[in-house]
C-alpha positions in Angstrom: 0.0 -0.2 0.0 2.9 2.3 0.9 4.5 1.8 -2.7 1.1 2.7 -4.1 0.7 5.9 -2.3 4.4 6.8 -3.0 3.9 6.4 -6.8 0.6 8.5 -6.7 2.8 11.2 -5.4 5.6 10.9 -7.6 2.9 11.1 -10.5 1.2 14.0 -9.1 4.6 15.5 -8.6 5.8 15.0 -12.3 2.3 15.9 -13.7 2.5 19.4 -11.9 6.0 19.7 -12.9 5.4 19.0 -16.4 2.7 21.5 -16.0 4.8 24.1 -14.4 7.6 23.5 -17.6 4.9 23.7 -20.3 3.6 26.9 -18.9 6.5 29.3 -18.4 5.0 31.8 -21.1 4.5 35.7 -19.5 0.7 35.9 -18.5 -0.7 39.2 -17.9 -3.3 39.9 -14.8 -5.0 43.5 -15.3 -6.2 44.6 -11.9 -8.3 47.9 -11.3 -7.1 51.1 -12.7 -5.0 50.1 -15.0 -2.4 48.1 -12.8 -0.9 45.0 -14.6 1.0 42.1 -13.3 3.6 40.3 -15.4 4.4 36.7 -14.5 4.8 33.3 -15.6 1.7 31.4 -16.1 2.3 28.8 -13.6 3.1 31.5 -11.1 -0.6 33.1 -11.5 -1.8 29.8 -11.5 -0.1 29.2 -8.0 -1.4 32.2 -6.5 -4.9 32.2 -7.4 -4.7 28.5 -5.9 -3.0 30.1 -2.8 -5.4 32.7 -2.3 -8.3 30.5 -2.9 -6.6 28.2 0.0 -6.0 31.1 2.6 -9.4 32.5 2.0 -11.4 29.0 2.8 -9.4 29.1 5.7 -10.4 32.4 6.7 -14.2 31.5 6.2 -13.7 28.2 8.3 -12.0 30.4 11.3 -15.5 31.7 12.9 -16.8 28.6 13.2 -13.1 26.8 14.9 -13.6 29.6 17.5 -17.3 29.1 18.2 -16.6 25.3 18.6 -13.4 26.3 21.0 -15.3 28.6 22.9 -18.3 25.7 23.4 -15.5 23.3 24.2 -13.6 25.5 26.9 -17.3 26.4 28.4 -18.1 22.6 28.9 -14.7 21.3 30.0 -15.4 22.5 33.5 -18.9 21.2 33.7 -17.7 18.3 32.2 -15.2 17.7 34.7 -17.5 18.7 37.8 -19.9 16.1 36.9 -17.2 13.3 36.8 -18.0 12.7 32.6 -15.9 9.8 31.5 -16.1 8.7 28.0 -18.2 6.0 27.3 -17.3 2.4 27.3 -17.9 0.5 24.4 -19.4 -2.8 24.2 -17.4 -6.1 24.4 -17.0 -7.4 20.7 -19.1 -10.8 21.0 -22.3 -8.3 22.4 -24.3 -8.0 19.3 -23.9 -12.0 19.1 -24.9 -12.3 22.5 -28.0 -10.4 22.0 -31.4 -12.5 21.0 -32.6 -11.6 17.5 -35.5 -9.1 17.6 -39.1 -10.4 16.2 -40.6 -8.3 14.0 -44.1 -6.9 14.3 
């Protein structure tokens, strides 16, 4: 399985490397007010991908903060009650139960 994962990673790397080599021509990105950015096409694509990742992470931050605050509020209450994680049933639990009859 590890060999398959490394072969997949190598394939992805060489595919992206070939993409970068094939897109070295200069691209022009036109911004507002006549501002232009001249860069190789692969840099423009990489910058767009990175900007999308940053925007996605920033969109998730408020939810993370909300869950973090809720967990911090719940932790002292759980300790005061003496809450413990539930213990899973034994492996043969389902086999020991009699079958339920259908109504």
